Biopython code that builds the backbone (N, CA, C, O; Angstrom):
import numpy as np
from Bio.PDB.StructureBuilder import StructureBuilder

atoms = [
    (1, "HIS", "N", (-38.523, 81.714, 79.835)),
    (1, "HIS", "CA", (-38.330, 81.223, 78.479)),
    (1, "HIS", "C", (-39.429, 81.818, 77.604)),
    (1, "HIS", "O", (-40.600, 81.481, 77.782)),
    (2, "PRO", "N", (-39.082, 82.692, 76.666)),
    (2, "PRO", "CA", (-40.113, 83.360, 75.861)),
    (2, "PRO", "C", (-40.817, 82.391, 74.918)),
    (2, "PRO", "O", (-40.255, 81.367, 74.531)),
    (3, "GLY", "N", (-42.054, 82.726, 74.554)),
    (3, "GLY", "CA", (-42.810, 81.922, 73.604)),
    (3, "GLY", "C", (-42.201, 81.976, 72.221)),
    (3, "GLY", "O", (-41.394, 82.859, 71.929)),
    (4, "GLY", "N", (-42.579, 81.043, 71.371)),
    (4, "GLY", "CA", (-42.001, 80.931, 70.032)),
    (4, "GLY", "C", (-42.111, 82.185, 69.199)),
    (4, "GLY", "O", (-41.147, 82.573, 68.538)),
    (5, "GLY", "N", (-43.280, 82.838, 69.214)),
    (5, "GLY", "CA", (-43.489, 84.007, 68.379)),
    (5, "GLY", "C", (-42.718, 85.230, 68.822)),
    (5, "GLY", "O", (-42.542, 86.162, 68.038)),
    (6, "SER", "N", (-42.251, 85.250, 70.067)),
    (6, "SER", "CA", (-41.523, 86.413, 70.560)),
    (6, "SER", "C", (-40.012, 86.270, 70.399)),
    (6, "SER", "O", (-39.268, 87.213, 70.669)),
    (7, "ARG", "N", (-39.562, 85.122, 69.969)),
    (7, "ARG", "CA", (-38.126, 84.898, 69.812)),
    (7, "ARG", "C", (-37.616, 85.625, 68.572)),
    (7, "ARG", "O", (-38.346, 85.757, 67.588)),
    (8, "PRO", "N", (-36.357, 86.103, 68.610)),
    (8, "PRO", "CA", (-35.790, 86.735, 67.417)),
    (8, "PRO", "C", (-35.522, 85.691, 66.339)),
    (8, "PRO", "O", (-35.466, 84.495, 66.623)),
    (9, "MET", "N", (-35.358, 86.149, 65.104)),
    (9, "MET", "CA", (-34.972, 85.276, 64.007)),
    (9, "MET", "C", (-33.530, 84.819, 64.246)),
    (9, "MET", "O", (-32.821, 85.433, 65.044)),
    (10, "PRO", "N", (-33.084, 83.754, 63.571)),
    (10, "PRO", "CA", (-31.725, 83.256, 63.799)),
    (10, "PRO", "C", (-30.633, 84.308, 63.583)),
    (10, "PRO", "O", (-29.570, 84.220, 64.197)),
    (11, "ASP", "N", (-30.878, 85.304, 62.718)),
    (11, "ASP", "CA", (-29.870, 86.346, 62.489)),
    (11, "ASP", "C", (-29.908, 87.439, 63.552)),
    (11, "ASP", "O", (-29.158, 88.411, 63.460)),
    (12, "GLY", "N", (-30.783, 87.294, 64.573)),
    (12, "GLY", "CA", (-30.866, 88.251, 65.656)),
    (12, "GLY", "C", (-31.923, 89.327, 65.474)),
    (12, "GLY", "O", (-32.147, 90.132, 66.378)),
    (13, "THR", "N", (-32.582, 89.352, 64.303)),
    (13, "THR", "CA", (-33.617, 90.347, 64.063)),
    (13, "THR", "C", (-34.751, 90.145, 65.055)),
    (13, "THR", "O", (-35.332, 89.063, 65.138)),
    (14, "ALA", "N", (-35.066, 91.209, 65.817)),
    (14, "ALA", "CA", (-36.133, 91.128, 66.816)),
    (14, "ALA", "C", (-37.444, 91.626, 66.227)),
    (14, "ALA", "O", (-37.456, 92.487, 65.347)),
    (15, "GLN", "N", (-38.525, 91.087, 66.711)),
    (15, "GLN", "CA", (-39.845, 91.534, 66.296)),
    (15, "GLN", "C", (-40.082, 92.953, 66.808)),
    (15, "GLN", "O", (-39.691, 93.297, 67.923)),
    (16, "ARG", "N", (-40.734, 93.776, 65.969)),
    (16, "ARG", "CA", (-41.051, 95.154, 66.340)),
    (16, "ARG", "C", (-42.552, 95.348, 66.213)),
    (16, "ARG", "O", (-43.201, 94.613, 65.469)),
    (17, "PRO", "N", (-43.125, 96.321, 66.921)),
    (17, "PRO", "CA", (-44.554, 96.595, 66.759)),
    (17, "PRO", "C", (-44.886, 96.858, 65.293)),
    (17, "PRO", "O", (-44.195, 97.616, 64.612)),
    (18, "GLY", "N", (-45.950, 96.223, 64.822)),
    (18, "GLY", "CA", (-46.368, 96.387, 63.438)),
    (18, "GLY", "C", (-45.602, 95.529, 62.455)),
    (18, "GLY", "O", (-45.922, 95.517, 61.266)),
    (19, "GLY", "N", (-44.594, 94.809, 62.927)),
    (19, "GLY", "CA", (-43.780, 93.978, 62.034)),
    (19, "GLY", "C", (-44.196, 92.527, 62.091)),
    (19, "GLY", "O", (-44.892, 92.099, 63.012)),
    (20, "TRP", "N", (-43.777, 91.804, 61.132)),
    (20, "TRP", "CA", (-44.003, 90.367, 61.042)),
    (20, "TRP", "C", (-45.479, 90.002, 60.972)),
    (20, "TRP", "O", (-45.859, 88.892, 61.346)),
    (21, "ASN", "N", (-46.316, 90.923, 60.495)),
    (21, "ASN", "CA", (-47.718, 90.553, 60.270)),
    (21, "ASN", "C", (-47.730, 89.414, 59.273)),
    (21, "ASN", "O", (-46.975, 89.426, 58.301)),
    (22, "ARG", "N", (-48.572, 88.446, 59.503)),
    (22, "ARG", "CA", (-48.540, 87.249, 58.662)),
    (22, "ARG", "C", (-49.838, 86.483, 58.753)),
    (22, "ARG", "O", (-50.637, 86.666, 59.671)),
    (23, "PHE", "N", (-50.022, 85.621, 57.775)),
    (23, "PHE", "CA", (-51.086, 84.634, 57.827)),
    (23, "PHE", "C", (-50.573, 83.478, 58.659)),
    (23, "PHE", "O", (-49.379, 83.176, 58.647)),
    (24, "MET", "N", (-51.478, 82.829, 59.384)),
    (24, "MET", "CA", (-51.126, 81.631, 60.140)),
    (24, "MET", "C", (-51.978, 80.484, 59.616)),
    (24, "MET", "O", (-53.203, 80.585, 59.548)),
    (25, "LEU", "N", (-51.328, 79.413, 59.254)),
    (25, "LEU", "CA", (-52.024, 78.235, 58.740)),
    (25, "LEU", "C", (-51.741, 77.050, 59.657)),
    (25, "LEU", "O", (-50.586, 76.726, 59.932)),
    (26, "GLN", "N", (-52.800, 76.413, 60.122)),
    (26, "GLN", "CA", (-52.663, 75.239, 60.982)),
    (26, "GLN", "C", (-52.419, 74.012, 60.125)),
    (26, "GLN", "O", (-53.101, 73.803, 59.121)),
    (27, "VAL", "N", (-51.446, 73.198, 60.520)),
    (27, "VAL", "CA", (-51.157, 71.934, 59.850)),
    (27, "VAL", "C", (-51.162, 70.829, 60.897)),
    (27, "VAL", "O", (-50.924, 71.084, 62.078)),
    (28, "GLU", "N", (-51.428, 69.632, 60.474)),
    (28, "GLU", "CA", (-51.474, 68.503, 61.414)),
    (28, "GLU", "C", (-50.094, 67.933, 61.715)),
    (28, "GLU", "O", (-49.863, 67.440, 62.819)),
    (29, "ASP", "N", (-49.165, 67.988, 60.750)),
    (29, "ASP", "CA", (-47.821, 67.440, 60.926)),
    (29, "ASP", "C", (-46.840, 68.453, 60.356)),
    (29, "ASP", "O", (-46.562, 68.448, 59.157)),
    (30, "LEU", "N", (-46.317, 69.319, 61.213)),
    (30, "LEU", "CA", (-45.463, 70.416, 60.765)),
    (30, "LEU", "C", (-44.182, 69.903, 60.121)),
    (30, "LEU", "O", (-43.755, 70.447, 59.103)),
    (31, "ALA", "N", (-43.566, 68.885, 60.678)),
    (31, "ALA", "CA", (-42.317, 68.368, 60.121)),
    (31, "ALA", "C", (-42.531, 67.864, 58.694)),
    (31, "ALA", "O", (-41.716, 68.132, 57.811)),
    (32, "ALA", "N", (-43.619, 67.138, 58.467)),
    (32, "ALA", "CA", (-43.907, 66.625, 57.121)),
    (32, "ALA", "C", (-44.204, 67.765, 56.153)),
    (32, "ALA", "O", (-43.718, 67.766, 55.022)),
    (33, "ALA", "N", (-45.005, 68.739, 56.598)),
    (33, "ALA", "CA", (-45.336, 69.879, 55.735)),
    (33, "ALA", "C", (-44.072, 70.661, 55.384)),
    (33, "ALA", "O", (-43.880, 71.042, 54.230)),
    (34, "ALA", "N", (-43.212, 70.901, 56.371)),
    (34, "ALA", "CA", (-41.970, 71.630, 56.129)),
    (34, "ALA", "C", (-41.081, 70.874, 55.149)),
    (34, "ALA", "O", (-40.462, 71.485, 54.277)),
    (35, "GLY", "N", (-41.011, 69.562, 55.282)),
    (35, "GLY", "CA", (-40.205, 68.760, 54.366)),
    (35, "GLY", "C", (-40.692, 68.864, 52.929)),
    (35, "GLY", "O", (-39.890, 68.993, 52.005)),
    (36, "GLU", "N", (-41.997, 68.807, 52.740)),
    (36, "GLU", "CA", (-42.566, 68.937, 51.397)),
    (36, "GLU", "C", (-42.295, 70.316, 50.816)),
    (36, "GLU", "O", (-41.963, 70.444, 49.638)),
    (37, "LEU", "N", (-42.436, 71.348, 51.644)),
    (37, "LEU", "CA", (-42.219, 72.711, 51.162)),
    (37, "LEU", "C", (-40.750, 72.968, 50.844)),
    (37, "LEU", "O", (-40.442, 73.636, 49.857)),
    (38, "ARG", "N", (-39.840, 72.446, 51.664)),
    (38, "ARG", "CA", (-38.404, 72.595, 51.362)),
    (38, "ARG", "C", (-38.073, 71.923, 50.036)),
    (38, "ARG", "O", (-37.342, 72.479, 49.216)),
    (39, "ALA", "N", (-38.614, 70.722, 49.828)),
    (39, "ALA", "CA", (-38.358, 69.994, 48.589)),
    (39, "ALA", "C", (-38.884, 70.753, 47.375)),
    (39, "ALA", "O", (-38.361, 70.610, 46.270)),
    (40, "ALA", "N", (-39.926, 71.564, 47.587)),
    (40, "ALA", "CA", (-40.504, 72.356, 46.498)),
    (40, "ALA", "C", (-39.793, 73.694, 46.316)),
    (40, "ALA", "O", (-40.146, 74.462, 45.421)),
    (41, "GLY", "N", (-38.795, 73.983, 47.154)),
    (41, "GLY", "CA", (-38.016, 75.207, 47.002)),
    (41, "GLY", "C", (-38.546, 76.426, 47.729)),
    (41, "GLY", "O", (-38.118, 77.545, 47.448)),
    (42, "VAL", "N", (-39.483, 76.229, 48.672)),
    (42, "VAL", "CA", (-40.021, 77.354, 49.440)),
    (42, "VAL", "C", (-38.926, 77.931, 50.341)),
    (42, "VAL", "O", (-38.108, 77.192, 50.890)),
    (43, "THR", "N", (-38.921, 79.258, 50.487)),
    (43, "THR", "CA", (-37.952, 79.944, 51.351)),
    (43, "THR", "C", (-38.431, 79.908, 52.798)),
    (43, "THR", "O", (-39.570, 80.269, 53.095)),
    (44, "PHE", "N", (-37.548, 79.470, 53.694)),
    (44, "PHE", "CA", (-37.823, 79.426, 55.131)),
    (44, "PHE", "C", (-37.075, 80.555, 55.807)),
    (44, "PHE", "O", (-35.906, 80.796, 55.507)),
    (45, "ARG", "N", (-37.743, 81.253, 56.720)),
    (45, "ARG", "CA", (-37.097, 82.326, 57.486)),
    (45, "ARG", "C", (-36.404, 81.787, 58.732)),
    (45, "ARG", "O", (-35.509, 82.438, 59.269)),
    (46, "ASN", "N", (-36.801, 80.620, 59.193)),
    (46, "ASN", "CA", (-36.189, 80.034, 60.389)),
    (46, "ASN", "C", (-36.445, 78.535, 60.358)),
    (46, "ASN", "O", (-37.035, 78.011, 59.413)),
    (47, "GLU", "N", (-35.997, 77.864, 61.390)),
    (47, "GLU", "CA", (-36.260, 76.442, 61.560)),
    (47, "GLU", "C", (-37.488, 76.296, 62.460)),
    (47, "GLU", "O", (-37.954, 77.277, 63.040)),
    (48, "ILE", "N", (-38.003, 75.090, 62.573)),
    (48, "ILE", "CA", (-39.158, 74.837, 63.433)),
    (48, "ILE", "C", (-38.818, 75.199, 64.874)),
    (48, "ILE", "O", (-37.771, 74.822, 65.400)),
    (49, "VAL", "N", (-39.739, 75.949, 65.503)),
    (49, "VAL", "CA", (-39.586, 76.391, 66.887)),
    (49, "VAL", "C", (-40.685, 75.736, 67.714)),
    (49, "VAL", "O", (-41.855, 75.752, 67.333)),
    (50, "ASP", "N", (-40.299, 75.160, 68.851)),
    (50, "ASP", "CA", (-41.281, 74.615, 69.784)),
    (50, "ASP", "C", (-41.704, 75.732, 70.722)),
    (50, "ASP", "O", (-40.909, 76.206, 71.534)),
    (51, "GLY", "N", (-42.965, 76.154, 70.608)),
    (51, "GLY", "CA", (-43.509, 77.190, 71.468)),
    (51, "GLY", "C", (-44.217, 76.583, 72.662)),
    (51, "GLY", "O", (-44.084, 75.390, 72.936)),
    (52, "ILE", "N", (-44.963, 77.401, 73.364)),
    (52, "ILE", "CA", (-45.659, 76.955, 74.565)),
    (52, "ILE", "C", (-46.805, 76.004, 74.224)),
    (52, "ILE", "O", (-46.968, 74.973, 74.878)),
    (53, "GLY", "N", (-47.602, 76.342, 73.205)),
    (53, "GLY", "CA", (-48.747, 75.511, 72.859)),
    (53, "GLY", "C", (-48.731, 74.978, 71.446)),
    (53, "GLY", "O", (-49.648, 74.265, 71.038)),
    (54, "ALA", "N", (-47.680, 75.321, 70.683)),
    (54, "ALA", "CA", (-47.635, 74.890, 69.285)),
    (54, "ALA", "C", (-46.190, 74.881, 68.798)),
    (54, "ALA", "O", (-45.316, 75.525, 69.379)),
    (55, "ARG", "N", (-45.963, 74.143, 67.729)),
    (55, "ARG", "CA", (-44.693, 74.191, 67.004)),
    (55, "ARG", "C", (-44.953, 75.099, 65.806)),
    (55, "ARG", "O", (-46.053, 75.079, 65.254)),
    (56, "GLN", "N", (-43.981, 75.883, 65.396)),
    (56, "GLN", "CA", (-44.211, 76.815, 64.297)),
    (56, "GLN", "C", (-42.949, 77.037, 63.477)),
    (56, "GLN", "O", (-41.832, 76.794, 63.935)),
    (57, "VAL", "N", (-43.158, 77.504, 62.259)),
    (57, "VAL", "CA", (-42.059, 77.868, 61.370)),
    (57, "VAL", "C", (-42.565, 78.976, 60.452)),
    (57, "VAL", "O", (-43.749, 79.021, 60.117)),
    (58, "MET", "N", (-41.671, 79.862, 60.050)),
    (58, "MET", "CA", (-42.023, 80.958, 59.156)),
    (58, "MET", "C", (-41.465, 80.676, 57.766)),
    (58, "MET", "O", (-40.280, 80.386, 57.600)),
    (59, "ILE", "N", (-42.338, 80.766, 56.781)),
    (59, "ILE", "CA", (-41.938, 80.627, 55.389)),
    (59, "ILE", "C", (-42.305, 81.921, 54.664)),
    (59, "ILE", "O", (-42.913, 82.816, 55.252)),
    (60, "GLU", "N", (-41.934, 82.016, 53.387)),
    (60, "GLU", "CA", (-42.303, 83.167, 52.580)),
    (60, "GLU", "C", (-43.129, 82.711, 51.396)),
    (60, "GLU", "O", (-42.854, 81.677, 50.788)),
    (61, "ASP", "N", (-44.165, 83.513, 51.072)),
    (61, "ASP", "CA", (-44.922, 83.237, 49.852)),
    (61, "ASP", "C", (-44.076, 83.725, 48.670)),
    (61, "ASP", "O", (-43.019, 84.316, 48.890)),
    (62, "PRO", "N", (-44.508, 83.496, 47.425)),
    (62, "PRO", "CA", (-43.693, 83.884, 46.271)),
    (62, "PRO", "C", (-43.353, 85.378, 46.203)),
    (62, "PRO", "O", (-42.389, 85.755, 45.538)),
    (63, "SER", "N", (-44.130, 86.234, 46.882)),
    (63, "SER", "CA", (-43.848, 87.674, 46.891)),
    (63, "SER", "C", (-42.974, 88.090, 48.070)),
    (63, "SER", "O", (-42.642, 89.268, 48.202)),
    (64, "GLY", "N", (-42.594, 87.143, 48.927)),
    (64, "GLY", "CA", (-41.750, 87.452, 50.075)),
    (64, "GLY", "C", (-42.503, 87.764, 51.345)),
    (64, "GLY", "O", (-41.894, 88.138, 52.348)),
    (65, "ASN", "N", (-43.833, 87.616, 51.327)),
    (65, "ASN", "CA", (-44.630, 87.856, 52.528)),
    (65, "ASN", "C", (-44.492, 86.690, 53.495)),
    (65, "ASN", "O", (-44.450, 85.538, 53.066)),
    (66, "PRO", "N", (-44.421, 86.971, 54.805)),
    (66, "PRO", "CA", (-44.289, 85.884, 55.771)),
    (66, "PRO", "C", (-45.595, 85.117, 55.964)),
    (66, "PRO", "O", (-46.680, 85.697, 55.976)),
    (67, "VAL", "N", (-45.464, 83.822, 56.112)),
    (67, "VAL", "CA", (-46.583, 82.924, 56.408)),
    (67, "VAL", "C", (-46.105, 82.000, 57.518)),
    (67, "VAL", "O", (-45.049, 81.378, 57.405)),
    (68, "GLU", "N", (-46.884, 81.911, 58.588)),
    (68, "GLU", "CA", (-46.535, 81.015, 59.687)),
    (68, "GLU", "C", (-47.336, 79.733, 59.570)),
    (68, "GLU", "O", (-48.559, 79.763, 59.434)),
    (69, "LEU", "N", (-46.647, 78.618, 59.622)),
    (69, "LEU", "CA", (-47.296, 77.311, 59.712)),
    (69, "LEU", "C", (-47.181, 76.871, 61.156)),
    (69, "LEU", "O", (-46.113, 76.978, 61.758)),
    (70, "PHE", "N", (-48.273, 76.376, 61.715)),
    (70, "PHE", "CA", (-48.189, 75.925, 63.103)),
    (70, "PHE", "C", (-48.944, 74.624, 63.308)),
    (70, "PHE", "O", (-49.959, 74.353, 62.667)),
    (71, "GLU", "N", (-48.412, 73.835, 64.221)),
    (71, "GLU", "CA", (-49.001, 72.567, 64.632)),
    (71, "GLU", "C", (-49.341, 72.683, 66.109)),
    (71, "GLU", "O", (-48.438, 72.754, 66.942)),
    (72, "PRO", "N", (-50.630, 72.703, 66.453)),
    (72, "PRO", "CA", (-51.008, 72.832, 67.860)),
    (72, "PRO", "C", (-50.514, 71.635, 68.682)),
    (72, "PRO", "O", (-50.580, 70.486, 68.244)),
    (73, "LEU", "N", (-50.027, 71.936, 69.865)),
    (73, "LEU", "CA", (-49.612, 70.892, 70.802)),
    (73, "LEU", "C", (-50.627, 70.724, 71.923)),
    (73, "LEU", "O", (-50.610, 69.727, 72.645)),
    (74, "ARG", "N", (-51.513, 71.711, 72.063)),
    (74, "ARG", "CA", (-52.570, 71.685, 73.079)),
    (74, "ARG", "C", (-53.898, 71.970, 72.391)),
    (74, "ARG", "O", (-53.946, 72.662, 71.375)),
    (75, "ALA", "N", (-54.959, 71.436, 72.948)),
    (75, "ALA", "CA", (-56.284, 71.634, 72.365)),
    (75, "ALA", "C", (-56.632, 73.107, 72.244)),
    (75, "ALA", "O", (-57.230, 73.513, 71.248)),
    (76, "GLU", "N", (-56.272, 73.922, 73.238)),
    (76, "GLU", "CA", (-56.636, 75.340, 73.200)),
    (76, "GLU", "C", (-55.843, 76.129, 72.157)),
    (76, "GLU", "O", (-56.189, 77.274, 71.867)),
    (77, "ALA", "N", (-54.808, 75.554, 71.599)),
    (77, "ALA", "CA", (-54.037, 76.231, 70.556)),
    (77, "ALA", "C", (-54.601, 75.985, 69.151)),
    (77, "ALA", "O", (-54.167, 76.613, 68.186)),
    (78, "ARG", "N", (-55.567, 75.072, 69.045)),
    (78, "ARG", "CA", (-56.153, 74.760, 67.749)),
    (78, "ARG", "C", (-57.076, 75.885, 67.297)),
    (78, "ARG", "O", (-57.697, 76.559, 68.119)),
    (79, "LEU", "N", (-57.160, 76.079, 65.987)),
    (79, "LEU", "CA", (-58.115, 77.032, 65.438)),
    (79, "LEU", "C", (-59.520, 76.533, 65.709)),
    (79, "LEU", "O", (-59.777, 75.330, 65.671)),
    (80, "ALA", "N", (-60.408, 77.436, 65.975)),
    (80, "ALA", "CA", (-61.801, 77.051, 66.225)),
    (80, "ALA", "C", (-62.398, 76.488, 64.934)),
    (80, "ALA", "O", (-62.160, 77.047, 63.863)),
    (81, "PRO", "N", (-63.159, 75.407, 65.005)),
    (81, "PRO", "CA", (-63.796, 74.858, 63.804)),
    (81, "PRO", "C", (-64.826, 75.820, 63.243)),
    (81, "PRO", "O", (-65.428, 76.614, 63.965)),
    (82, "GLY", "N", (-65.011, 75.727, 61.930)),
    (82, "GLY", "CA", (-66.080, 76.479, 61.322)),
    (82, "GLY", "C", (-65.684, 77.714, 60.670)),
    (82, "GLY", "O", (-66.530, 78.423, 60.123)),
]
sb = StructureBuilder()
sb.init_structure("model")
sb.init_model(0)
sb.init_chain("A")
sb.init_seg("    ")
for serial, (resi, resn, name, xyz) in enumerate(atoms, 1):
    if name == "N":
        sb.init_residue(resn, " ", resi, " ")
    sb.init_atom(name, np.array(xyz, "f"), 0.0, 1.0, " ", f" {name:<3s}", serial, name[0])
structure = sb.get_structure()
């Protein structure tokens, strides 16, 4: 079972080397954050995916750049403090 980041997009588009470069932002409650962003009209590239150590979803900034939001499910998946 592949990890969340290696899965293709719902339309079948597969990740390629050098593609899908993005910022990753850690959130404490991904479902709540996604709900707020949807209500604000943010474009989502996929639905929430449960990965090995985190839940994640891809959104687009106003210029169409991908941004990944993730909620760690394991301590080692959290961003280092500081």
